[in-house]
C-alpha positions as CSV (number, residue, x, y, z in Angstrom):
1,X,2.0,13.3,-11.8
2,X,1.2,14.5,-8.2
3,X,2.8,11.6,-6.1
4,X,3.8,7.9,-6.1
5,X,4.1,5.0,-3.6
6,X,5.7,1.7,-3.7
7,X,4.2,-1.5,-1.9
8,X,6.1,-4.7,-1.5
9,X,4.2,-8.3,-1.1
10,X,5.8,-11.6,0.7
11,X,4.6,-15.0,-0.6
12,X,2.4,-15.2,2.4
13,X,0.6,-12.3,1.2
14,X,1.8,-9.8,3.9
15,X,2.1,-6.1,2.4
16,X,4.0,-3.1,3.6
17,X,4.9,0.5,2.2
18,X,8.3,0.5,1.2
19,X,8.6,4.3,-0.1
20,X,6.2,7.3,-0.8
21,X,7.1,10.5,-2.5
22,X,5.3,12.7,0.2
23,X,2.9,12.1,3.3
24,X,-0.4,12.2,1.2
25,X,0.6,9.3,-0.9
26,X,2.0,7.4,2.0
27,X,-1.4,7.6,3.5
28,X,-3.1,6.6,0.5
29,X,-0.5,3.4,0.4
30,X,-1.4,2.7,4.0
31,X,-5.3,3.1,3.3
32,X,-5.0,0.2,0.7
33,X,-2.9,-1.8,3.3
34,X,-5.6,-1.5,5.8
35,X,-8.5,-2.0,3.8
36,X,-7.1,-4.5,1.4
37,X,-8.7,-2.7,-1.4
38,X,-7.5,-0.3,-4.3
39,X,-5.5,-0.5,-7.5
40,X,-2.1,-1.4,-5.9
41,X,-4.0,-4.6,-4.3
42,X,-5.6,-5.6,-7.6
43,X,-2.2,-4.8,-9.5
44,X,-0.4,-7.2,-7.4
45,X,-2.9,-9.9,-7.6
46,X,-3.6,-9.9,-11.2
47,X,0.1,-9.1,-12.2
48,X,-1.3,-6.4,-14.6
49,X,-1.4,-2.2,-14.6
50,X,-4.5,-1.0,-13.2
51,X,-5.2,2.2,-14.8
52,X,-8.0,4.5,-13.6
53,X,-8.1,8.0,-15.2
54,X,-11.0,9.3,-13.3
55,X,-12.1,8.1,-10.1
56,X,-15.4,9.8,-10.4
57,X,-16.3,8.3,-14.1
58,X,-14.2,5.1,-13.9
59,X,-16.7,3.1,-16.0
60,X,-16.1,5.9,-18.8
61,X,-12.2,5.8,-18.6
62,X,-11.2,2.3,-17.6
63,X,-14.4,0.1,-17.6
64,X,-13.7,-0.9,-14.0
65,X,-16.3,-1.4,-11.3
66,X,-15.1,0.0,-8.5
67,X,-17.8,-0.6,-6.4
68,X,-15.6,-2.9,-4.5
69,X,-13.3,0.0,-4.0
70,X,-15.9,2.1,-1.9
71,X,-14.0,2.4,1.2
72,X,-10.3,3.1,-0.9
73,X,-12.3,5.8,-3.1
74,X,-14.3,7.7,-0.2
75,X,-10.9,7.7,1.5
76,X,-8.9,9.1,-1.2
77,X,-11.4,11.8,-2.3
78,X,-10.3,14.0,0.5
79,X,-6.9,13.9,-0.1
80,X,-7.6,15.3,-3.6
81,X,-6.6,12.3,-5.6
82,X,-8.7,12.0,-8.8
83,X,-6.7,9.6,-10.7
84,X,-4.9,6.4,-9.8
85,X,-2.2,4.1,-11.9
86,X,-1.0,0.8,-10.4
87,X,1.9,-1.3,-12.1
88,X,2.9,-4.5,-10.8
89,X,6.6,-5.0,-9.7
90,X,7.7,-8.2,-11.2
91,X,10.6,-10.1,-11.3
92,X,10.1,-12.9,-13.8
93,X,6.8,-14.3,-13.2
94,X,6.5,-13.3,-9.4
95,X,5.0,-10.0,-8.5
96,X,7.1,-8.7,-5.2
97,X,4.8,-5.6,-5.0
98,X,3.4,-2.4,-6.9
99,X,4.1,1.2,-8.0
100,X,1.4,3.5,-7.4
101,X,1.0,6.7,-9.3
102,X,-1.7,9.3,-8.2
103,X,-2.8,12.4,-9.9
104,X,-5.1,15.4,-8.3
105,X,-6.7,16.1,-11.9
106,X,-8.7,13.3,-13.9
107,X,-6.9,12.3,-17.3
108,X,-5.7,9.0,-18.7
109,X,-1.9,8.3,-19.1
110,X,-0.5,8.8,-22.7
111,X,1.2,5.9,-24.3
112,X,4.7,7.3,-23.8
113,X,3.6,7.8,-20.1
114,X,2.5,4.0,-19.7
115,X,5.8,3.0,-21.2
116,X,7.9,5.5,-19.1
117,X,5.8,4.0,-16.1
118,X,6.4,0.4,-16.9
119,X,10.2,0.8,-17.2
120,X,10.2,2.7,-13.9
121,X,8.4,-0.5,-12.3
122,X,11.0,-2.7,-14.0
123,X,13.8,-0.6,-12.2
124,X,12.0,-0.4,-9.1
125,X,11.6,-4.2,-8.9
126,X,15.3,-4.7,-9.6
127,X,16.3,-2.0,-6.9
128,X,14.0,-4.1,-4.4
129,X,16.1,-7.1,-5.2
130,X,19.3,-5.2,-4.3
131,X,17.9,-3.2,-1.4
132,X,20.3,-3.3,1.7
133,X,18.2,-4.1,4.7
134,X,21.5,-4.6,6.7
135,X,22.1,-0.8,6.5
136,X,21.0,1.2,9.6
137,X,19.2,3.7,7.4
138,X,17.9,1.3,4.8
139,X,14.3,1.9,6.0
140,X,14.9,5.2,8.1
141,X,11.8,7.4,7.7
142,X,12.1,10.5,5.2
143,X,11.8,13.3,7.7
144,X,11.7,15.8,4.8
145,X,8.8,14.6,3.2
146,X,7.1,12.8,6.0
147,X,7.1,9.3,4.3
148,X,7.5,6.6,6.4
149,X,8.4,3.0,5.6
150,X,5.9,1.3,8.1
151,X,8.3,-1.1,9.6
152,X,6.3,-0.9,12.9
153,X,3.6,-2.7,10.9
154,X,6.0,-5.8,10.8
155,X,6.8,-5.3,14.3
156,X,3.3,-5.1,15.4
157,X,2.2,-8.0,13.8
158,X,5.1,-9.9,15.3
159,X,3.9,-8.7,18.6
160,X,0.2,-9.5,18.1
161,X,1.3,-12.9,16.7
162,X,2.7,-13.8,20.0
163,X,0.1,-12.2,22.0
164,X,-2.8,-14.3,20.7
165,X,-0.6,-17.3,19.5
166,X,-1.5,-17.3,16.0
167,X,0.4,-17.3,12.8
168,X,1.7,-14.0,11.3
169,X,-0.6,-13.9,8.5
170,X,-3.8,-14.3,10.8
171,X,-2.2,-11.4,13.2
172,X,-2.2,-9.0,10.6
173,X,-5.7,-9.7,9.5
174,X,-6.5,-9.0,13.3
175,X,-4.4,-5.8,12.9
176,X,-6.3,-4.7,9.7
177,X,-9.7,-5.6,11.6
178,X,-9.0,-3.4,14.7
179,X,-8.1,-0.4,12.7
180,X,-10.9,-0.7,10.4
181,X,-13.2,-0.9,13.4
182,X,-11.5,2.0,15.1
183,X,-11.5,4.3,12.0
184,X,-7.7,4.2,12.0
185,X,-5.0,3.4,9.5
186,X,-3.2,0.3,9.9
187,X,0.1,2.4,10.5
188,X,-2.0,4.3,13.5
189,X,-3.0,0.9,15.0
190,X,0.4,-0.8,14.7
191,X,2.0,2.3,16.4
192,X,-0.4,1.9,19.3
193,X,0.5,-1.8,19.6
194,X,4.3,-1.2,19.5
195,X,4.1,1.5,21.9
196,X,2.2,-1.1,24.1
197,X,-0.8,1.3,24.3
198,X,-2.8,-1.6,22.9
199,X,-2.5,-5.1,23.7
200,X,-4.3,-8.0,22.0
201,X,-5.9,-10.7,24.4
202,X,-7.9,-13.9,24.4
203,X,-10.8,-11.9,23.6
204,X,-9.5,-10.8,20.5
205,X,-9.4,-14.3,18.9
């Protein structure tokens, strides 16, 4: 497996990257959050694994119609991603996020690999329940791998909510729309907002 990422979701539908094995995995996770498209999103919404062994021939490997993922598929190809596998993180009947696995060569997972991934997803979901967010370094960036937990996205969302006087969920949609329009990732546009280089005004409502 080439890389992995993990995304959390709130009951209101807000999503954020919790961890990524390397910078590429982080970019892929961020792309899904920005576009609202991809295996992670589908796994969280359906509560079932989404397994695509070949992004170029998805109909043959998984039977999925990936035309609705067009922005995501085109975005991950330059990063060398050829297969994606997303597993929902569930606590009882509640989906709290998704574990995404990426491969730089096409190929379906074996039965043993699917079983191992499901066990890893269960362990990750339990780990999220016990995550110590009071710790100063609980969400610190991993400088060695370049992974970033994207807390600035949540900060930027709050800032936009105040600037526009809209609910947090709508503020996140505004951020995503601006990122898409500017050809940026959600993480990049959020960094601009937090640094106060971009301010949302009444014209953005």
